[in-house]
N, C-alpha and C positions, 0 to 999 in steps of 0.2 A: 429536601428532595433526596431520595436514596441515591447513593453513589453508583455510577455505572460499573459494570463488571470490567469493561475495557475502556481505557481512556487513550485517545489518539491525539498526538500533539504535532502540529505542523501546519505549514501554509497551504491555503487553497486559493485559487484564483478564478476569475471569470475567463471563460474561453470563447473565442469567436471563430466560427468555421464558415467557409463560403456556402451560401445557399443557392448558388448558381455556378455554371461552368465558366471558365475563362481565366485569363491571367489575373492575379490578385489586384493589379492596378485598375482593372476594368470591372471588377466585381462591385456591384452596388448594394447587394443584399447579403447580410451575414446573419447566421444563427447564433444566438447566445446560449451557452451552456456553462458548465463549471468543471474544474478539475483540481485534484490534489491527492497525492498518494495516501496520506493519513486519513483525510476525510472520506476517501473512497472506501477504505477498510471499515471506518466507522459506519458508513451507510449500508454496507453489506450485512453487518452483524445483527441488527434487529430482526431481519427476515430469517436469520438462523437461530433465533431464540436467545440471543445474547444482548443484554443492554449495553449501550455504548455512549460515549461522550466525545466531543471534539473540542480541543483547546487550541486557540490561535489568536490572532489579532487581525481585525479588518478596519478599513477606513470608515469614517463617518460619511458615507457616500452611498449612492444607489447600488453600486456593485457589492459593497459590504452587506447591505440589507438583503440583496438577492442570495448571497451565500448563506446567511443566517436562516433565511426563510426556507430555502430548498434543502439544505442539509438537515435542518430541524424537521422538515416534512417527511424525511426518511425514518423518523423515529429516533434521531440522535439528539442527545442533550447538548445544547449549545450555550447553556447559561454561563459558562466560564469564559466565553470568547470576549476578549477586550475590544472595545471600539476606540480607535485612535483618532483624536480630533484633528490631527495635523497630517499624518502620513496617509497616502491613498491605498485602496485595495489594489493588489497586483492583478495584471491581466496578461493573457497571451493569445496569440493569433496563429491558427494553423492554416497555412496556404495550401492550395491544391494545384498541382501541375503535372506535366508529362513525366517529369524526372523525380517525382516523389511529393511529399507533403512537409515542407520545412516548417518549423515552429519558431516564432519570434516572441521572445519574452519581454514584458515591460513590468519588471518587478523590482528594479533598483530603487531603494528608498521606500519600499512598500511598508505597510503597517506591520506585517508579519516579520519583516526583516529587523524590526525594532524590538522584537521580543527578547527578554533576558531572564536571568534567574529570579528577579523580583516577581515574575509571574507566579512562582510557586507559593508565595504567601497567600494567594487567594484560592488555593486548591486544597481540598481535603482528599489526600491520597491514601489514607490508611485503609479504607474499605475497598479500594480498587484492586482487582485481581491481576490485571495486566495493563501495563503502560506500553503503548505501541509508538515507536519512533522510527525515523528513517534517516538515511545519510544525506537527504536533501537539506534538512533544517540546519545542521552545523555548517553547511557551505554558504548559507545566506548572509551571515555577518558574524563578527566576533562575539556579539552579545548572544546570538542564537547558538553558537558553539558553547558558550558558557552555560546557557540554559540546558542543553543536552547533557553536558558534563555534570551539572548539578543534579539532574534527574538520575543519572547513572551512578553517581557517587553517594547519594543520600541513603541512610539506613532504610531498607524497604520491607523488612519482615517477610511476610508471605507473598508480597506483591512480586510478580514476574515482570521483567522488562524485555520486550520484543524489539529487535532492531533489524529493519530491512535495509540493506545496503543502498539500494536505489541510486547507484552511482551516476551522476550527471557531469560529464567532463567539462562542459561549458561553465558550470557553477564553480568548479574547483580550479579553474584557470587562475593562476596567481596565488592560489592557496595550497597548503600542504595537505594533500589527500592521504598522506600516511597516518594522519590522525584517525582515520577510519579504523585502523588496527586497534588503537587504544579504545575507541568507543565500542566497537564490536566486542572486544575482549571483556568489557564490563557488563555486557548484556547476559540474560539467561537464555534467550532464544535469538538466533541469528538466521536470517534468510538472505540468500544471495543467488543471483544467476551465475552460472559458470563463466559466461562471457565477461560480465563486469568484474568477477573475481580475478579473471585472467589479467585484466587491465590494472586492477588495484594491487593484487598480490602476486601476480606472475604465474598463477596456476588456477585452474578451475576444477582440479581433481579433489574430490571430497576428502580423501585420506590426507593429502598434503595440506589442505585447508584446515583440517582438524589439528594438525601439528602446529600450524601457525596461530590457531585460535583455540588453545586448550581450555580457556576459562568458561565459555558458555556451555551449559548442560546440553543444549539442543542446537544443532547446526543443520540447516536445510539448504541443499544446493539444488537449484532448479536448472534443468537441462533443456529448456525450451520445449519443443514438441516431442522430445524423447521421453521426458518424465522428470522425476525428482528423487534425490537421495536424502534420507534422514540419517544423521549420525548422532547417536547417543551412546549407550553402552556397546551397541553393535551398529553396523551400517545396513540400511535397508533401502533398496531401490524400488520405486513404483513407476511403471510406465504411465505416460499421460494417455488420456482418452483421445481417440481420433475424432476430430471435430471439423465440420464444414465451416471454416472460419469466415465470419462476416467482417470483423474488425478486431485486430489484436491488442489494441490499447486497453489497459486496465486489467489484463489477465493476471499479472503478478500481484496486484492488490487484492484481487478476488481470491487467489490461491491463499494469500496470507490470512484473509478473513476466515476461509473455510478451515484452514489448518488450526488457527487459534481457537475457533469455536469448538472444534473437536477436542483440542487439548484441554480446554476448560471443562469439558464434560467427561474427562478421564478416559477417552477412547484409546485403544491400542495403537501402536505405531502405524500399522498398515491402514487402519481406518482414518487416522489423521491425515495421511498423505492422500488417500482417495477423496476425502472431504475437500481437501485443497484443490485437487484436480476437477472435481465436480463443480465447485464454485467458479473456477477459472473457465470451465467449458460453458457455463451459463452466460458468462460475459463475452466469450468469443463468438457466441451465436447472435450477438446484438451489435448495434452501433454505439451503445451506451457504455460508459465506464463502469456503471453498476447495473447489471442486468437482473431480471427476476430469477430467483433460484429455480432450478429444474423441478418438475413435478415430483411430489413425494414418492409416487409409485416408481418413477425412474430412479430416484436416489436409492430407494430401498432395494430395487432389483440389482443395481450396479454395486452397491456396497456389499451385497451378499454373493456376488458373482465369483466364480473361481477365476484363476489367472487367465485361462484360455478365453473364457467368456468376456472378461474385462477387456482383454487385448483385442478381441474380435469386434467389440461394440464400436459403432460409429454414430456420432450425434449430428443431427441436422435440425433445421427448424421444424421438421415434421416429426421428430422424436428420435428414438433409438433404432438404428438399423444394424442388423448383424449379418 
């Protein structure tokens, strides 16, 4: 099998959300879906014309088979996913209530938390163009941290490593989150939200973050609904599209996929940022973590728009309104 262009490494879990209104303890019907930062990125890429693979570990259980089937159905190569005969597939539950939607994780001791550097012996990484990681994986266990370190420290030739900080405070409780500086510093492409950067590094300012992370060639700082800043030889800010948001979850992974796809195709900095915004907008318009890409005509129009037209555009489920 031909190696995918982008290989995404990290845990995915089965997700249950209420299918009816009411306090969680009274809900009888739940909808089953799935979630995982790295697999989300992998699932976006085939629709963008980029071959992708997902590497992880799942339990030898129905939930593990669901993950393999549904992620594979998105066009992602899942052939390198390990099936653990002992540890279970992780899951999480999103509750709904008047005061928000708390999320409860049941991932301690999961199959993915048992991943380690030995996983690399089964992978052919030489033909992969980008390895995509996140800051979630090294927080899962010491062995997962060792796996991420091994990927970042191995000789990689022309392969780029993308690292999305994806800081999850609950996962880092009792662990030293300062290791994120080390890991991000070894990557070629680093993506972070300014809010999580403020928590991890004490600043969300792109210039100050570049001083703290001089190693990566590419630094992308996302500013939520304001836009994103790309820092390479120079700094470039691109405003986000105005979107009639249906569900905000998954937009960061979508942005990463759009940005990486455009980077692989040799696009200029402005186009790479706009591709990220366009893919994020498509996800913001749906309840799904991985939405369908916007119509090609919409993408073509907005990519070619001048700054005023781009800023004036507003996306709804009916299309582009100006």
